[in-house]
Each structure stands twice: as C-alpha cells, then as structure tokens.
C-alpha positions as CSV (number, residue, x, y, z in Angstrom):
1,M,16.5,11.9,11.2
2,K,12.8,12.6,10.9
3,A,10.0,11.6,8.5
4,S,7.1,13.2,6.9
5,V,3.9,11.2,7.8
6,V,1.3,11.4,4.9
7,T,-2.3,10.2,5.5
8,P,-5.3,10.6,3.6
9,N,-8.4,10.9,5.5
10,Y,-12.1,10.3,4.6
11,N,-14.6,10.7,7.3
12,G,-12.1,9.2,9.7
13,K,-12.8,11.5,12.7
14,K,-13.4,8.6,15.3
15,F,-9.8,7.3,14.6
16,L,-7.9,10.5,14.6
17,K,-7.4,11.0,18.5
18,T,-5.8,7.4,18.7
19,Y,-3.7,8.2,15.5
20,F,-2.4,11.6,16.9
21,D,-1.7,10.3,20.3
22,S,0.3,7.5,18.9
23,L,2.3,9.7,16.5
24,N,3.0,12.0,19.4
25,R,4.8,9.2,21.5
26,N,7.0,9.2,18.3
27,K,7.6,12.9,18.1
28,D,11.3,12.6,17.9
29,S,11.0,10.7,14.7
30,V,8.1,12.7,13.1
31,G,9.3,16.0,11.3
32,E,5.6,16.9,10.1
33,V,2.3,15.4,9.6
34,I,0.4,15.9,6.1
35,L,-3.1,15.2,6.4
36,V,-5.3,15.1,3.0
37,D,-8.8,15.3,3.5
38,N,-10.9,13.9,0.9
39,G,-14.0,15.9,1.3
40,S,-15.0,14.7,4.8
41,T,-18.3,15.5,6.2
42,D,-18.0,14.0,9.8
43,G,-16.3,16.9,11.4
44,S,-12.7,15.9,10.7
45,I,-11.6,19.2,9.8
46,E,-12.5,20.8,12.9
47,F,-11.1,18.3,15.0
48,I,-7.6,18.1,13.2
49,K,-7.6,22.0,13.3
50,D,-8.5,22.0,17.1
51,Y,-6.5,18.6,18.3
52,S,-3.2,19.6,16.4
53,K,-2.5,22.6,18.7
54,N,-1.7,20.0,21.4
55,L,1.0,18.0,19.3
56,D,4.7,18.4,19.1
57,F,5.1,18.5,15.6
58,P,3.6,20.9,12.8
59,V,0.3,19.3,11.3
60,I,-0.4,20.3,7.7
61,M,-3.9,19.9,6.2
62,I,-4.8,19.8,2.7
63,R,-8.6,19.8,2.0
64,N,-10.2,18.4,-1.2
65,V,-13.8,19.0,-1.8
66,E,-14.5,15.5,-3.0
67,N,-13.1,12.3,-2.4
68,L,-10.2,12.0,-4.9
69,G,-9.0,8.5,-3.9
70,F,-6.1,7.2,-1.7
71,A,-3.5,7.5,-4.6
72,K,-4.2,11.1,-5.5
73,A,-4.4,12.1,-1.7
74,A,-1.1,10.4,-0.8
75,N,0.7,12.1,-3.9
76,Q,-0.6,15.4,-2.7
77,G,1.1,14.7,0.7
78,I,4.3,13.5,-0.8
79,L,4.6,16.5,-3.1
80,K,3.9,18.9,0.0
81,S,6.7,17.2,2.2
82,N,9.8,18.3,3.5
83,Y,11.7,15.4,4.5
84,D,13.7,12.5,2.8
85,Y,11.5,9.8,4.1
86,I,7.8,9.3,3.5
87,F,5.8,7.5,6.2
88,S,2.5,6.5,4.5
89,L,0.1,5.8,7.1
90,N,-3.6,4.9,7.3
91,N,-5.7,7.0,9.6
92,D,-7.3,3.9,11.3
93,T,-3.9,3.0,13.2
94,E,-2.2,3.3,16.3
95,V,1.8,3.5,16.0
96,E,3.9,1.9,18.8
97,K,6.9,4.0,20.1
98,G,9.8,3.6,18.2
99,A,8.3,2.1,15.3
100,I,9.0,5.1,13.1
101,K,12.7,5.1,13.9
102,S,12.9,1.5,13.3
103,L,11.7,2.1,9.8
104,M,14.1,4.9,9.1
105,D,17.1,3.0,10.5
106,L,16.4,0.1,7.9
107,I,15.8,2.0,5.0
108,S,18.5,4.2,5.6
109,S,21.1,1.4,5.9
110,D,21.1,0.8,2.0
111,D,20.5,3.1,-0.9
112,D,18.6,0.2,-2.9
113,I,16.2,-0.2,-0.4
114,F,13.0,1.6,-1.9
115,S,10.4,0.7,0.8
116,V,10.2,-0.7,4.5
117,A,6.7,-2.2,5.7
118,S,5.5,-2.1,9.2
119,K,4.4,-5.0,11.3
120,M,0.8,-4.4,11.1
121,V,-1.1,-6.0,13.7
122,K,-4.8,-6.3,14.3
123,F,-6.2,-3.7,16.3
124,D,-8.9,-5.9,18.1
125,N,-6.4,-8.7,18.6
126,K,-3.0,-7.6,19.1
127,N,-1.7,-11.2,19.1
128,L,-2.4,-11.6,15.4
129,I,-0.8,-10.3,12.1
130,D,-3.0,-7.9,9.9
131,D,-0.2,-7.7,7.3
132,A,3.4,-8.5,7.3
133,G,4.2,-7.4,3.7
134,D,2.6,-8.1,0.5
135,E,3.2,-10.8,-2.0
136,Y,2.2,-11.2,-5.8
137,N,2.0,-14.1,-8.1
138,I,1.7,-15.2,-11.7
139,L,-2.0,-15.8,-11.0
140,A,-2.2,-12.0,-10.5
141,W,-3.1,-12.6,-6.9
142,T,-2.0,-10.4,-4.0
143,K,-1.6,-11.8,-0.6
144,K,-1.0,-10.4,2.9
145,T,2.0,-12.3,4.5
146,G,1.2,-13.7,7.9
147,E,-2.6,-12.6,8.1
148,N,-4.2,-14.1,11.1
149,Q,-1.0,-15.8,12.3
150,P,0.6,-15.1,15.6
151,A,2.5,-11.7,15.6
152,E,5.3,-13.3,17.5
153,N,6.4,-15.6,14.6
154,Y,7.3,-12.6,12.7
155,D,10.5,-11.3,14.2
156,E,13.0,-11.1,11.4
157,I,13.7,-8.7,8.7
158,Y,13.0,-10.3,5.2
159,E,12.5,-9.2,1.6
160,I,8.8,-8.9,0.4
161,F,7.3,-8.2,-2.9
162,S,5.4,-5.0,-1.8
163,S,5.0,-2.7,1.2
164,C,1.3,-2.1,2.1
165,A,0.8,1.5,2.0
166,G,-1.3,1.5,5.2
167,A,2.1,1.7,7.2
168,A,5.2,1.8,5.0
169,M,8.2,4.0,4.7
170,Y,9.4,5.1,1.4
171,N,12.6,6.7,0.2
172,K,11.6,9.9,-1.5
173,A,14.6,10.3,-3.9
174,I,13.7,7.0,-5.4
175,L,9.9,8.0,-5.6
176,N,11.1,10.9,-7.6
177,K,13.0,8.6,-9.9
178,I,10.3,6.0,-10.5
179,G,7.4,8.1,-10.0
180,L,4.6,8.3,-7.4
181,F,1.4,6.4,-6.9
182,D,-0.7,5.9,-10.3
183,E,-3.7,8.2,-9.4
184,N,-5.8,6.2,-12.0
185,F,-5.9,3.3,-9.5
186,F,-7.9,5.6,-7.2
187,A,-7.4,2.9,-4.2
188,Y,-6.4,-0.7,-4.1
189,M,-3.3,-2.1,-5.7
190,E,-1.6,1.4,-6.0
191,D,1.2,0.1,-3.6
192,V,1.8,-3.0,-5.3
193,D,2.0,-1.3,-8.5
194,L,4.7,1.3,-6.8
195,S,6.6,-1.5,-5.5
196,Y,6.6,-3.5,-8.8
197,R,8.1,-0.5,-10.6
198,A,10.8,-0.1,-7.8
199,K,11.7,-3.8,-8.5
200,I,11.8,-3.5,-12.1
201,N,14.3,-0.8,-11.4
202,G,16.4,-3.0,-9.1
203,Y,15.3,-1.6,-5.8
204,K,14.3,-3.8,-2.8
205,N,11.3,-3.7,-0.3
206,L,11.7,-5.1,3.1
207,F,9.7,-6.0,6.4
208,C,10.5,-4.4,9.6
209,P,9.5,-6.4,12.6
210,D,10.4,-3.8,15.3
211,S,7.9,-1.4,13.6
212,V,4.6,-2.3,15.0
213,V,1.4,-0.6,13.9
214,Y,-2.0,-1.6,15.1
215,H,-4.5,-1.5,12.2
216,I,-8.4,-1.6,12.4
217,G,-8.9,-2.2,8.8
218,S,-11.5,-1.3,6.1
219,A,-12.1,1.9,7.8
220,T,-13.0,3.8,4.5
221,S,-14.7,1.1,2.6
222,G,-16.6,-0.3,5.2
223,S,-16.1,-4.2,4.9
224,R,-13.7,-6.6,3.3
225,Y,-16.0,-7.4,0.5
226,N,-18.4,-4.9,-1.1
227,K,-19.3,-4.0,-4.6
228,F,-17.1,-0.7,-4.6
229,K,-14.1,-2.6,-3.4
230,V,-14.5,-5.8,-5.6
231,K,-15.0,-4.0,-8.8
232,L,-12.1,-1.5,-8.3
233,A,-9.6,-4.3,-7.3
234,A,-10.7,-6.3,-10.3
235,R,-10.3,-3.3,-12.6
236,N,-6.8,-2.4,-10.8
237,N,-5.7,-6.0,-11.1
238,V,-6.1,-5.9,-15.0
239,W,-4.0,-2.6,-15.1
240,M,-1.4,-4.0,-12.8
241,V,-0.6,-6.6,-15.5
242,Y,-1.1,-4.4,-18.5
243,K,1.2,-1.7,-17.2
244,N,4.0,-3.5,-15.7
245,F,4.4,-6.8,-17.7
246,P,6.2,-6.5,-20.7
247,V,4.8,-8.6,-23.9
248,P,7.1,-11.4,-23.6
249,Q,6.0,-11.8,-19.9
250,K,2.4,-11.4,-20.7
251,I,2.7,-14.2,-23.4
252,L,4.7,-16.4,-20.9
253,N,2.0,-15.9,-18.1
254,F,-1.1,-15.7,-20.1
255,I,-2.5,-19.1,-19.1
256,F,-1.9,-18.5,-15.5
257,L,-3.2,-15.1,-15.5
258,F,-6.4,-16.5,-17.3
259,L,-6.6,-19.2,-14.6
260,G,-6.0,-16.7,-11.9
261,F,-8.8,-14.4,-12.8
262,L,-11.3,-17.4,-13.6
263,I,-10.6,-18.7,-10.0
264,K,-11.2,-15.3,-8.4
265,Y,-14.4,-14.9,-10.5
266,L,-15.7,-18.2,-9.1
267,F,-14.7,-17.2,-5.6
268,F,-16.6,-13.9,-5.8
269,V,-19.6,-15.9,-7.3
270,K,-19.7,-17.8,-4.2
271,K,-19.5,-14.7,-2.2
272,G,-22.3,-13.0,-4.1
273,F,-20.1,-10.7,-6.3
274,G,-19.5,-12.5,-9.4
275,K,-21.2,-10.0,-11.7
276,T,-19.5,-7.1,-10.0
277,Y,-16.0,-8.6,-10.3
278,L,-16.6,-9.2,-14.0
279,E,-17.6,-5.5,-14.4
280,G,-14.2,-4.6,-12.9
281,L,-12.6,-6.8,-15.3
282,K,-14.3,-5.4,-18.3
283,E,-13.7,-1.8,-17.2
284,G,-10.0,-2.8,-16.7
285,L,-9.6,-4.2,-20.3
286,K,-11.9,-1.4,-22.1
287,T,-9.8,1.5,-20.3
288,R,-6.4,0.0,-20.2
289,N,-4.9,2.4,-22.7
290,K,-5.5,5.4,-20.3
291,I,-2.6,3.7,-18.2
292,D,0.9,4.7,-18.9
293,K,2.8,1.6,-19.4
294,V,6.3,1.2,-17.8
295,K,8.7,1.5,-20.8
296,F,11.0,-1.6,-21.2
297,N,14.5,-0.9,-20.7
298,R,17.3,-3.4,-21.6
299,K,19.3,-2.5,-18.6
300,N,16.3,-3.8,-16.3
301,T,16.3,-7.4,-18.1
302,R,17.9,-9.1,-15.1
303,N,15.4,-7.5,-12.8
304,Y,12.5,-8.8,-14.8
305,F,13.9,-12.4,-14.6
306,K,14.0,-12.0,-11.0
307,I,10.7,-10.7,-10.8
308,E,9.3,-13.5,-12.8
309,W,11.1,-16.2,-10.6
310,K,9.5,-14.5,-7.5
311,L,6.0,-14.5,-9.2
312,I,6.6,-18.5,-9.8
313,V,8.0,-19.1,-6.3
314,N,5.0,-17.1,-4.8
315,T,2.3,-19.0,-6.7
316,F,3.6,-22.3,-5.3
317,K,3.5,-20.6,-1.7
318,F,0.1,-19.5,-2.3
319,L,-1.3,-22.8,-3.5
320,K,0.5,-24.7,-0.8
321,K,-1.5,-22.6,1.8
C-alpha cells in the first residue's frame, strides 16, 4: 500500500530539504509527492525541480501564479492524485520512519474511518506534543489535544473530532462522497469543517500514536497571532456554524455560541486584536450566503445527536482545563 502525499507550499524553501529527506526514509509507503506551489518567490520552484531528482518517488509539481490558500492548493493535489489514500502534510515537517505506514494500516482497518491524525510533536522540543487531534465544542472553539504536554503520554489510539490537515491521512473514496476541502475558507478551520461533514455522514476520525511527525508551526502565517490569521479564523468560525449546524442545532446552541464568540473577542482584546476579530466575525456574517450549507438528511439524524453530545462533552473538557 502506498499513499499520495499532498503538500501546499508558499515560500517554504528553507523547510523542503528536511521535508523531502524524511519522506525518502518512508519511500516504501510513498507512491508520489504532489507539491502545489502558491506563487512562491523564494526559489522553492528551482529547489524542488533540482532536489526531486535525488528522491525515490515521483514528485509532481503544480504551480499557481498567486497564493490561492491551503484549501484550494490541497484540493488541486487531491484531484491530481493516483492513490487511494491521501496524506495531507505541511511543508514545515519531518516525518519519522514508519509514520506513513502506521497511518495506512489504521485507516485501512475499517471502511468507516475517514481520517487518521499523526502524532504531531514540536520540532524544537521533541518531548512535547504540538497536536494529537483537534476537538470542537458548542462554544465554537477548536482546541489541539495535548498541546505542550509530554509526548510519551499519548501512546494509544482514540477517536477525535477532527484530524489536523498538517499531518493527516484521508480515505479518498470518502472524500469523493462528502466533498473536498471548502475552498472558500482559504486557510484555517477547513480541516475541522471537512471532519465535521464526515461525522455528519457517520464516519470516524482517529488519532494514531505510532505516526510521529515533527512540526515547526506557523511557517506560512509567521506567528501564532497576527491580523491575517485572527481575522480569517474568526470569519471561518462563523461559516463553520452556518454551514454544518442545521437550524434546530443553531437554536439549541445559540446562547453557548454567543458566549463563545464573546469570550474569544475579550481574549483578543487583551492580545491587541479585538478590532480585527470583530472584522472577521462581521465578514463571516455578511458573506455566509456564499457558503454551501450541508443539506439535512433524516438518515443522519442519529449522527447529529452524536455530534451534539460530543460538543457538550468537549465544552466541559475545555472549561476544566
């Protein structure tokens, strides 16, 4: 079994040698690498062309003249892929040997598994977790499981709400059923939206502890909090709710959603991004009709109840911590 590795790249030349070398150590599991360049100006194109000659798998490059965002670039790669499993991988990563095989072994064990998340560990401190699966709650908050916790503590397979697309394996057959990343999102929350749609349709997302990927983080956006990132994430959070929550679920969770956005606003006021966050929320509300809502299907009613229960449980987990 082999996978198609799909990676968007925007001015990531300085990361690509480490990225390619680590994939080459996993050559038995890599069928192809599809690099989608979003208009890089740092010499990435030339480096990819030259360095790919030394690798043990084909490298397919798609060139965009401008930065079309993570979601669009990832979809371009997926549509070009030739294998049944898609390994979505950030360019600022180093993949441990055997990590890709572990993902494929797990995702292929059950037809109801949509995605499997790698154990993402901090590149600059390999004892700490960067992301061990993403969770989402009724306050419309997303949280990385295990962030800054000892990596050794995360050694079991468990179900998660969403796989971080920075290092996650997807079942291509299910992608073809539920749709690819929503390109309107550009970047941020597009992977949570995708996993939410999978859950609506009854599929599972799992965490794989044996798939270790070291992650630098914020390689494209430049920092954890900045105007671009805060505004985009705020807008996409509004779209997440509008798109995936049926009307009864919106009504049921309205007060919690309001509180969630209010608390986030106050948080970003302290960080100096209060105005930027509000601009993102306003944009999300004004442009929500450009988003295609997930059509309610009665056969998925039970799945909606399961999701609602998970959102409630996650809220208590978040508040406890």
